[in-house]
C-alpha positions as CSV (number, residue, x, y, z in Angstrom):
1,M,-3.1,-21.3,-81.6
2,K,-2.3,-24.0,-79.0
3,I,-0.9,-23.5,-75.6
4,V,0.5,-26.4,-73.5
5,L,1.0,-26.1,-69.8
6,V,3.5,-28.5,-68.2
7,E,4.1,-29.5,-64.6
8,V,7.8,-30.5,-64.2
9,V,8.1,-33.0,-61.3
10,P,11.1,-34.5,-59.5
11,S,12.5,-37.8,-60.6
12,K,10.7,-40.8,-59.3
13,D,13.6,-41.9,-57.1
14,T,13.5,-38.6,-55.2
15,L,9.7,-38.3,-54.9
16,T,8.5,-39.0,-51.4
17,M,4.8,-38.7,-51.8
18,N,1.9,-39.0,-54.2
19,L,1.6,-36.4,-56.9
20,V,-1.4,-34.1,-56.6
21,P,-3.1,-32.0,-59.3
22,P,-1.2,-28.7,-59.8
23,L,-3.8,-26.1,-58.9
24,G,-1.8,-23.2,-60.2
25,L,-1.6,-24.5,-63.7
26,G,-5.3,-25.4,-63.5
27,Y,-6.2,-21.8,-62.7
28,I,-4.1,-20.5,-65.6
29,A,-5.5,-23.1,-68.0
30,S,-9.1,-22.1,-67.2
31,S,-8.2,-18.4,-67.5
32,L,-6.7,-19.1,-71.0
33,E,-9.8,-21.1,-72.0
34,S,-12.1,-18.3,-70.9
35,K,-10.3,-16.0,-73.3
36,G,-10.7,-18.5,-76.2
37,F,-7.4,-20.2,-76.3
38,K,-7.0,-23.9,-76.9
39,V,-5.1,-25.4,-73.9
40,A,-3.6,-28.8,-73.0
41,L,-2.3,-29.5,-69.5
42,I,0.4,-32.1,-69.0
43,D,0.6,-32.9,-65.3
44,G,3.2,-35.0,-63.6
45,V,1.2,-38.3,-63.7
46,S,0.7,-38.1,-67.4
47,Y,4.3,-38.9,-68.3
48,D,5.4,-41.3,-65.6
49,F,8.4,-39.2,-64.6
50,S,10.0,-39.7,-68.1
51,L,11.1,-36.4,-69.6
52,D,11.3,-38.1,-73.0
53,K,7.7,-39.1,-72.7
54,A,6.8,-35.6,-71.5
55,C,8.5,-34.1,-74.5
56,Q,6.7,-36.4,-76.9
57,L,3.3,-35.6,-75.3
58,I,4.1,-31.9,-75.9
59,I,5.2,-32.5,-79.5
60,N,2.0,-34.3,-80.1
61,E,0.0,-31.2,-79.2
62,K,1.8,-29.1,-81.8
63,P,2.0,-26.1,-79.5
64,D,2.7,-22.5,-80.3
65,I,3.4,-21.7,-76.6
66,V,4.6,-24.0,-73.9
67,G,4.5,-22.9,-70.2
68,F,6.6,-24.7,-67.6
69,S,6.0,-24.8,-63.9
70,S,8.7,-26.3,-61.6
71,T,9.6,-26.5,-57.9
72,T,13.1,-25.7,-56.8
73,Q,13.7,-29.4,-56.3
74,A,12.9,-30.2,-60.0
75,R,14.6,-27.2,-61.5
76,Q,17.4,-29.1,-63.3
77,R,14.7,-31.4,-64.9
78,A,12.9,-28.3,-66.0
79,V,16.0,-27.0,-67.7
80,E,16.4,-30.3,-69.5
81,L,12.8,-30.5,-70.6
82,I,12.8,-26.8,-71.8
83,K,15.8,-27.5,-74.0
84,K,14.2,-30.7,-75.4
85,V,11.0,-29.0,-76.2
86,K,12.5,-25.9,-77.7
87,H,14.7,-27.9,-80.1
88,A,11.8,-30.2,-81.0
89,T,9.0,-27.7,-81.5
90,G,10.5,-24.2,-81.8
91,A,7.5,-23.0,-79.6
92,L,7.7,-20.0,-77.4
93,T,8.9,-21.2,-74.0
94,V,7.6,-19.6,-70.8
95,G,8.6,-20.3,-67.2
96,G,6.3,-19.5,-64.2
97,G,5.6,-20.2,-60.6
98,V,7.5,-19.4,-57.4
99,H,10.9,-20.8,-58.5
100,F,11.1,-19.1,-61.9
101,H,9.6,-15.9,-60.4
102,A,12.5,-15.7,-57.8
103,T,15.2,-16.6,-60.4
104,S,13.9,-14.9,-63.5
105,F,17.2,-13.2,-64.6
106,A,19.3,-16.2,-63.6
107,A,17.0,-18.5,-65.6
108,L,17.1,-16.5,-68.7
109,S,20.8,-16.1,-68.5
110,A,21.4,-19.8,-68.0
111,I,18.8,-21.2,-70.3
112,P,19.0,-19.8,-73.9
113,E,16.1,-22.0,-74.8
114,L,13.8,-20.2,-72.3
115,D,12.2,-17.2,-73.9
116,I,10.1,-15.5,-71.2
117,V,9.5,-15.7,-67.4
118,V,6.1,-14.7,-66.0
119,K,6.4,-13.0,-62.7
120,G,3.7,-13.0,-60.1
121,E,0.3,-14.5,-60.8
122,G,-0.2,-15.8,-64.3
123,E,-4.0,-15.9,-64.8
124,I,-4.0,-12.4,-66.4
125,T,-0.5,-12.2,-67.6
126,L,-0.3,-15.4,-69.7
127,P,-3.5,-14.6,-71.7
128,D,-2.2,-11.1,-72.2
129,L,1.2,-12.5,-73.3
130,A,-0.5,-15.0,-75.6
131,R,-2.6,-12.3,-77.3
132,T,0.5,-10.2,-77.8
133,F,2.5,-13.1,-79.2
134,F,-0.1,-14.3,-81.6
135,S,-0.7,-10.7,-82.9
136,K,3.0,-10.1,-83.2
137,G,2.7,-7.2,-80.7
138,D,5.2,-5.5,-78.5
139,L,6.3,-7.6,-75.5
140,S,7.3,-4.5,-73.6
141,A,3.6,-3.7,-73.3
142,V,2.9,-6.9,-71.3
143,S,3.1,-6.3,-67.6
144,G,4.6,-8.9,-65.3
145,I,7.2,-10.6,-67.6
146,V,10.9,-10.8,-68.0
147,Y,12.2,-11.6,-71.6
148,R,15.2,-11.6,-73.7
149,E,15.7,-9.1,-76.6
150,N,18.9,-8.9,-78.6
151,E,20.8,-10.7,-75.8
152,K,19.5,-8.2,-73.3
153,I,17.2,-9.2,-70.5
154,I,14.3,-6.9,-70.0
155,E,11.8,-6.7,-67.2
156,T,8.5,-5.0,-67.8
157,K,6.5,-3.2,-65.2
158,E,5.0,-5.2,-62.3
159,R,1.5,-6.5,-62.7
160,P,-0.8,-5.8,-59.7
161,F,-2.1,-8.7,-57.8
162,I,-5.5,-10.1,-58.6
163,L,-7.6,-8.5,-55.8
164,D,-11.0,-10.1,-56.6
165,L,-10.3,-13.9,-56.7
166,D,-13.9,-14.5,-57.5
167,T,-13.3,-13.2,-61.0
168,L,-11.1,-16.2,-61.7
169,P,-12.8,-19.3,-63.2
170,M,-12.5,-22.6,-61.4
171,P,-9.4,-24.6,-62.1
172,A,-9.7,-26.7,-65.4
173,Y,-10.3,-30.0,-63.6
174,H,-11.3,-31.5,-67.0
175,L,-7.7,-31.1,-68.2
176,Y,-6.1,-33.0,-65.3
177,N,-5.5,-36.8,-65.6
178,L,-7.5,-37.3,-62.4
179,S,-7.9,-41.0,-62.8
180,K,-4.1,-41.5,-62.3
181,Y,-4.0,-39.7,-59.0
182,S,-4.2,-41.9,-55.9
183,C,-4.3,-39.5,-52.9
184,T,-6.7,-40.7,-50.2
185,L,-7.6,-39.6,-46.7
186,E,-5.0,-41.1,-44.4
187,G,-5.8,-44.6,-43.3
188,T,-8.8,-44.9,-45.7
189,K,-9.6,-45.3,-49.4
190,I,-11.6,-42.0,-49.4
191,P,-10.4,-40.0,-52.5
192,A,-8.8,-36.6,-51.6
193,I,-7.9,-33.5,-53.5
194,G,-6.6,-30.0,-52.7
195,V,-8.6,-26.7,-52.9
196,I,-7.8,-23.2,-51.9
197,S,-9.9,-20.3,-50.5
198,S,-7.4,-17.5,-50.2
199,R,-4.0,-16.4,-51.5
200,G,-1.0,-14.9,-49.7
201,C,0.1,-14.5,-46.2
202,P,0.6,-11.2,-44.3
203,N,3.5,-12.6,-42.4
204,N,7.2,-12.3,-43.0
205,C,9.0,-15.6,-42.1
206,I,12.6,-15.5,-43.4
207,F,12.5,-19.1,-44.7
208,C,9.3,-18.9,-46.8
209,A,9.5,-18.4,-50.5
210,N,5.7,-18.0,-50.9
211,R,6.0,-14.4,-49.8
212,V,8.6,-13.9,-52.6
213,L,5.7,-14.4,-55.1
214,R,2.7,-13.1,-53.1
215,K,4.7,-10.6,-51.0
216,Q,2.5,-9.9,-47.9
217,T,-0.8,-9.5,-49.6
218,F,-3.8,-11.5,-48.4
219,R,-7.0,-12.0,-50.5
220,F,-10.1,-14.2,-50.1
221,R,-12.5,-16.0,-52.4
222,S,-16.1,-15.7,-51.3
223,P,-17.0,-18.7,-49.0
224,K,-20.0,-19.5,-51.2
225,K,-17.8,-19.8,-54.4
226,F,-15.2,-21.8,-52.5
227,V,-17.8,-24.3,-51.3
228,D,-19.4,-24.3,-54.7
229,E,-16.1,-25.8,-55.9
230,I,-16.0,-28.4,-53.2
231,A,-19.6,-29.4,-54.0
232,F,-18.7,-29.6,-57.7
233,L,-15.7,-31.9,-57.0
234,K,-17.8,-34.1,-54.7
235,N,-20.7,-34.4,-57.1
236,T,-18.6,-34.7,-60.3
237,Y,-15.6,-36.7,-59.3
238,G,-16.6,-38.3,-56.0
239,Y,-14.1,-36.5,-53.8
240,R,-15.1,-36.6,-50.1
241,A,-11.8,-35.5,-48.5
242,F,-10.1,-32.1,-49.0
243,D,-6.8,-30.5,-48.2
244,F,-7.5,-26.7,-47.8
245,W,-4.2,-25.4,-49.2
246,D,-4.5,-21.9,-47.8
247,D,-1.2,-20.8,-46.1
248,T,-3.3,-19.7,-43.2
249,L,-7.0,-20.6,-43.4
250,T,-7.8,-19.0,-40.1
251,M,-6.3,-15.6,-40.8
252,S,-9.7,-14.1,-40.9
253,K,-12.2,-15.3,-38.3
254,R,-15.1,-14.1,-40.5
255,H,-13.8,-16.0,-43.5
256,I,-13.3,-19.3,-41.9
257,T,-16.6,-19.0,-39.9
258,E,-18.5,-18.4,-43.2
259,I,-16.9,-21.3,-44.9
260,C,-17.8,-23.6,-42.0
261,Q,-21.4,-22.3,-41.9
262,E,-21.7,-22.8,-45.7
263,L,-20.4,-26.4,-45.4
264,L,-22.9,-27.2,-42.6
265,Q,-25.8,-25.5,-44.3
266,R,-25.3,-27.6,-47.5
267,K,-24.8,-30.8,-45.5
268,L,-21.9,-31.8,-47.7
269,E,-20.5,-34.2,-45.1
270,I,-16.9,-34.0,-46.2
271,Q,-13.7,-34.3,-44.2
272,W,-11.0,-31.7,-44.5
273,F,-7.5,-30.7,-43.4
274,A,-6.2,-27.2,-42.8
275,R,-3.0,-25.3,-41.8
276,A,-3.2,-22.4,-39.4
277,R,-1.1,-20.0,-37.4
278,V,-1.2,-20.4,-33.6
279,N,-2.1,-16.7,-33.1
280,T,-5.3,-17.0,-35.3
281,I,-7.1,-19.7,-33.3
282,D,-9.8,-19.6,-30.7
283,K,-12.3,-22.1,-29.1
284,D,-15.3,-21.0,-31.1
285,V,-13.5,-21.3,-34.5
286,L,-12.1,-24.7,-33.6
287,T,-15.5,-26.0,-32.5
288,L,-17.1,-24.8,-35.8
289,M,-14.3,-26.3,-37.9
290,K,-14.7,-29.6,-36.2
291,R,-18.5,-29.6,-36.7
292,S,-18.1,-28.8,-40.4
293,G,-15.7,-31.8,-41.1
294,C,-12.2,-30.6,-40.2
295,F,-10.3,-33.5,-38.7
296,E,-6.7,-32.1,-38.5
297,I,-4.8,-28.8,-38.3
298,A,-1.1,-28.3,-39.0
299,Y,0.8,-25.6,-37.1
300,G,4.1,-24.2,-38.2
301,I,5.5,-23.6,-34.7
302,E,9.1,-23.7,-36.0
303,S,11.0,-23.3,-32.7
304,G,10.8,-23.7,-28.9
305,S,13.0,-20.6,-28.5
306,E,11.5,-17.2,-28.2
307,K,14.8,-15.8,-29.4
308,I,14.7,-17.8,-32.6
309,L,11.0,-17.0,-33.2
310,K,12.0,-13.3,-33.2
311,T,15.0,-14.0,-35.4
312,I,12.9,-15.7,-38.1
313,N,10.1,-13.0,-37.9
314,K,7.5,-15.6,-36.9
315,G,5.2,-13.1,-35.3
316,A,3.9,-15.6,-32.8
317,S,4.8,-16.6,-29.3
318,L,5.3,-19.9,-27.4
319,Q,2.4,-19.0,-25.2
320,Q,0.2,-18.7,-28.3
321,A,1.5,-22.0,-29.5
322,R,0.8,-23.8,-26.3
323,Q,-2.7,-22.3,-26.1
324,A,-3.5,-23.2,-29.8
325,V,-2.4,-26.8,-29.4
326,R,-4.3,-27.2,-26.1
327,L,-7.5,-25.7,-27.6
328,T,-7.2,-27.8,-30.8
329,A,-6.8,-31.0,-28.8
330,E,-9.8,-30.1,-26.6
331,A,-11.9,-29.5,-29.7
332,G,-11.2,-33.1,-30.7
333,L,-9.0,-32.4,-33.7
334,R,-5.8,-34.1,-34.7
335,I,-2.7,-31.9,-34.6
336,S,0.5,-31.8,-36.7
337,N,3.2,-29.5,-35.4
338,F,6.2,-28.5,-37.6
339,F,9.6,-27.4,-36.4
340,I,12.8,-26.3,-38.0
341,V,16.3,-26.6,-36.7
342,S,19.6,-25.1,-37.9
343,L,18.2,-21.6,-38.1
344,P,20.3,-18.4,-38.0
345,G,21.8,-17.7,-34.6
346,E,20.6,-21.0,-33.2
347,T,22.6,-22.7,-30.4
348,L,22.3,-26.1,-28.9
349,N,20.4,-24.5,-26.0
350,D,17.8,-23.2,-28.5
351,I,17.5,-26.6,-30.1
352,D,17.1,-28.1,-26.6
353,E,14.1,-25.7,-26.0
354,T,12.6,-26.9,-29.3
355,L,13.0,-30.5,-28.4
356,K,11.5,-30.0,-25.0
357,L,8.5,-28.3,-26.5
358,M,8.1,-31.2,-29.0
359,E,8.2,-33.6,-26.0
360,E,5.6,-31.5,-24.2
361,F,3.3,-31.6,-27.1
362,S,3.9,-35.3,-27.7
363,R,2.1,-36.0,-24.4
364,I,-1.1,-34.5,-25.9
365,D,-3.5,-37.0,-27.5
366,N,-3.6,-37.1,-31.3
367,T,-0.6,-34.8,-31.7
368,R,2.3,-35.4,-34.0
369,N,5.5,-33.4,-34.1
370,Y,7.9,-33.2,-37.1
371,Y,11.1,-31.4,-37.5
372,C,13.4,-30.7,-40.4
373,F,16.6,-28.8,-41.1
374,A,16.4,-25.3,-42.6
375,M,16.8,-25.2,-46.3
376,I,17.6,-22.2,-48.5
377,Y,15.2,-21.3,-51.3
378,P,15.6,-18.5,-53.9
379,G,14.4,-15.1,-53.0
380,T,14.0,-15.7,-49.3
381,D,15.6,-13.6,-46.6
382,L,17.3,-16.8,-45.5
383,E,19.1,-16.9,-48.9
384,I,20.1,-13.3,-48.5
385,S,21.5,-14.0,-45.1
386,A,23.4,-17.1,-46.4
387,K,25.0,-15.1,-49.2
388,H,25.9,-12.3,-46.8
389,E,27.5,-14.8,-44.4
390,K,29.2,-16.5,-47.3
391,L,27.5,-19.8,-46.5
392,L,26.9,-20.4,-50.2
393,P,29.8,-20.9,-52.7
394,D,30.9,-17.7,-54.5
395,D,29.8,-19.2,-57.8
396,F,26.5,-20.6,-56.6
397,N,23.7,-20.3,-59.2
398,W,20.3,-21.9,-59.0
399,Y,20.8,-23.3,-62.5
400,S,24.3,-24.7,-62.0
401,P,24.6,-28.3,-60.8
402,F,24.4,-28.5,-57.0
403,Y,24.6,-31.7,-54.9
404,C,25.5,-31.9,-51.2
405,Q,25.9,-35.4,-50.0
406,R,25.9,-34.2,-46.4
407,N,22.3,-33.1,-46.7
408,K,21.3,-36.8,-46.8
409,I,22.7,-37.2,-43.2
410,V,19.9,-35.0,-41.9
411,G,17.2,-36.2,-44.4
412,N,17.4,-33.1,-46.6
413,D,17.3,-33.0,-50.4
414,P,21.0,-32.9,-51.6
415,K,20.1,-30.7,-54.5
416,I,19.0,-27.8,-52.3
417,P,21.4,-26.1,-50.0
418,C,20.9,-26.3,-46.2
419,Y,21.4,-23.3,-44.0
420,E,24.3,-24.2,-41.8
421,N,25.9,-22.2,-39.0
422,P,29.7,-22.9,-39.3
423,A,29.8,-23.0,-35.5
424,L,27.1,-25.7,-35.3
425,P,27.5,-28.3,-38.1
426,L,24.5,-30.3,-39.3
427,E,26.0,-33.5,-38.0
428,Q,26.4,-32.1,-34.5
429,I,22.8,-31.0,-34.4
430,K,21.5,-34.4,-35.7
431,S,23.7,-36.3,-33.1
432,Y,22.5,-34.0,-30.3
433,I,18.8,-34.6,-31.2
434,I,19.2,-38.3,-31.3
435,K,21.2,-38.6,-28.1
436,S,19.5,-35.9,-26.0
437,H,15.8,-36.8,-26.1
438,S,14.6,-40.3,-25.9
439,F,11.2,-39.4,-27.4
440,T,12.9,-38.8,-30.8
441,N,13.8,-42.4,-31.0
442,K,10.1,-43.2,-31.1
443,M,9.8,-40.9,-34.1
444,K,12.7,-42.5,-36.0
445,K,10.6,-44.6,-38.4
446,T,8.3,-41.8,-39.4
447,S,10.5,-38.8,-39.0
448,K,12.8,-39.7,-41.9
449,R,9.9,-40.0,-44.3
450,I,8.2,-36.8,-42.9
451,L,11.5,-34.9,-43.2
452,K,11.7,-35.6,-46.9
453,I,8.1,-34.7,-47.4
454,R,8.4,-31.4,-45.5
455,N,11.5,-30.6,-47.6
456,F,9.7,-31.5,-50.8
457,I,6.8,-29.1,-50.1
458,E,9.5,-26.5,-49.7
459,L,8.6,-25.6,-46.2
460,R,5.0,-24.9,-47.2
461,N,6.0,-22.7,-50.2
462,F,2.7,-22.3,-52.2
463,A,1.1,-25.2,-50.6
464,G,0.1,-26.6,-53.8
465,L,2.0,-29.7,-52.9
466,V,1.1,-30.3,-49.3
467,F,-0.4,-33.7,-49.1
468,K,1.8,-35.4,-46.5
469,Y,-1.4,-35.8,-44.6
470,F,-2.8,-38.2,-47.1
471,S,-1.6,-41.6,-47.7
472,Q,-1.2,-43.8,-50.8
473,K,-3.8,-46.3,-51.8
């Protein structure tokens, strides 16, 4: 009884950053192992971007079940690999993660070789599914899956979220090919890796696909267990720099305070990066974060227009953004601010306000500002709006070939649709940005690379892949 978990990654020519260990699969692998299943994990670095090599590695494991995780960017490669594996092994094929969750019916309709999609969190569902499969039980009794039966697609009842994250075992780090990863702290050779202390986000931004999977739930690990994991990674594998992958690490002042205190008490002397919302920051928290090793915070500010912030349900104001950036700078932390243009209802005046805010922030020491063009991801409110406004082709399907050459003009992935207001074409926005604000010229060399990275991490959708802040060796 062997289960193989596979991370499907984009092709090498479209990858704009180092690969990082897929935490989601690591958690599922350790959950399966804790229930007695034999597990192999084939991460992206293991097959050097070759799907033929990935397929051979899977065949070598002689699997009974193969689980696939893929981003929206890599979805067509996932389809190709699923077909190869099904024909070569006959194993039960299972898709999971944000993309498959949001497109479960479309995936099963378009890919006959895909047997089941796991919806929601997989740490309980996949072991339950495996037990049922190996005992030849009734799939309808497994909560949280969508499957095919006699050409009919059936969805079982929703599985509740895992409320106590401390019940989950640590990710199966021993199954990663860690020696092949080369992420380091920016500008150094200090090895870096991602960890996560919470799940979910209580907010409702229209462009974010993470909320499609987690909805608006928010749950914490205990600070002690979280820091236990950091200490384990430092002592066992030598990691001294960490990207805290939480969508919003500072959502709870008590939670972040206890994490910082735990780090200080244990004198771990690590460096770490975080992302936060501007309306969850204060001077005391920033000071403590700095003391415990935090060196940079990323803020998703998104727009310099209050009108647009309301349109996208950001739930934060420009006043809060200005205060957060100022306090962060005063605390001695580096700052990365992220913005999005080409949002619903946006005009050139709104974009001008965004550029002015970026220019204002650029005068603050150790502050970097990045922008990208809005992209549409499955299951988001932005996708719903785009369909309603007929901005997507009538026959659009996430599993049909899609390639928009014009996306390249603005630095976006041509395989993922942009949100584009017909009255304000992408080219016009790009031209306006370049011509209207001289400071953007200073960003030219870095912005093109950063735009691609921001797109690849799918606008911070399950931050499992956010490592733009770390450079290659």
